[in-house]
C-alpha positions in Angstrom: 104.9 84.0 113.4 108.6 83.4 113.9 110.0 86.9 114.4 113.0 85.7 112.5 110.7 85.5 109.3 111.1 89.0 108.4 114.9 88.4 108.4 114.8 85.6 106.2 112.4 87.2 104.0 114.8 89.7 103.4 117.5 87.3 102.5 119.3 87.2 105.9 121.2 84.6 107.2 119.5 82.4 109.7 121.7 83.4 112.4 121.3 87.1 111.4 117.4 86.9 111.2 117.3 85.5 114.4 119.5 88.4 116.1 117.0 90.7 114.6 113.9 88.9 115.9 113.4 91.8 118.4 113.2 94.3 115.9 110.3 92.4 114.2 108.9 92.1 117.7 109.2 95.6 118.1 107.6 96.6 114.6 104.7 93.9 115.5 104.0 96.1 118.6 104.3 99.3 116.9 101.4 98.4 114.3 99.3 96.6 117.4 99.5 100.0 119.2 98.6 102.3 116.4 95.6 99.8 115.1 94.3 99.6 118.4 94.4 103.4 119.0 92.7 103.8 115.4 89.9 101.7 116.6 89.4 103.0 119.6 89.2 106.4 118.1 86.9 105.3 115.8 84.4 103.5 118.5 84.7 106.4 120.5 83.2 108.6 117.9 86.8 110.7 117.8 88.8 111.9 115.0 90.9 108.9 113.5 93.1 111.2 111.3 95.8 111.6 113.8 95.9 107.9 114.1 95.8 107.2 110.3 98.7 110.0 109.9 100.6 108.1 112.5 100.8 104.9 110.4 101.7 107.0 107.4 104.8 108.3 109.3 105.6 104.6 110.6 105.3 103.0 107.3 107.3 106.1 105.8 110.2 105.5 108.3 109.7 101.7 107.2 110.4 102.6 103.5 113.7 104.8 104.3 115.0 102.0 106.4 114.4 99.5 104.1 115.9 101.5 101.3 119.0 102.5 103.2 119.8 98.7 104.3 119.2 97.5 100.7 121.6 100.2 99.4 124.1 99.2 101.7 123.9 96.0 100.9 123.0 94.7 104.2 120.2 92.8 103.1 119.0 91.6 99.7 118.6 94.4 97.5 116.1 93.4 95.2 113.8 92.4 98.3 115.0 95.8 100.1 113.7 97.5 97.6 110.8 95.9 97.0 109.8 95.9 100.7 111.0 99.8 100.7 108.5 100.5 97.9 105.6 98.5 99.4 106.1 100.6 102.8 106.2 103.9 100.8 102.8 102.7 98.8 101.3 102.5 102.1 102.8 105.7 103.5 101.5 107.8 100.4 98.0 105.9 100.6 97.7 106.7 104.6 98.8 110.2 104.4 96.0 110.7 101.4 93.6 109.1 103.8 94.7 111.4 106.8 94.1 114.5 104.9 90.7 113.4 103.3 89.5 112.5 107.0 90.7 116.0 108.3 88.9 117.5 105.3 85.7 115.8 106.0 85.7 116.7 109.6 85.4 120.2 108.8 
């Protein structure tokens, strides 16, 4: 995927989307890192709750970031708030999953 794609999806101009491409790469690397850590823990029979909690924190911070830039008018408000709510739904489900995993490990 073109790293400018996220910026374009959020309503940024082509130029601004290209400038923000590094941020999309950074977010992608974070997602891959958390995913690989979760998979490695699962394959080793180690607890995965911490990795799932890390993903919840990651998505929660994305939700806050989308809400802030949408409220400031730096991105399309409808798209920014939509992405923020989408990220928040992931954060909530991941947080609940991490709690359930911790409880089942007891």
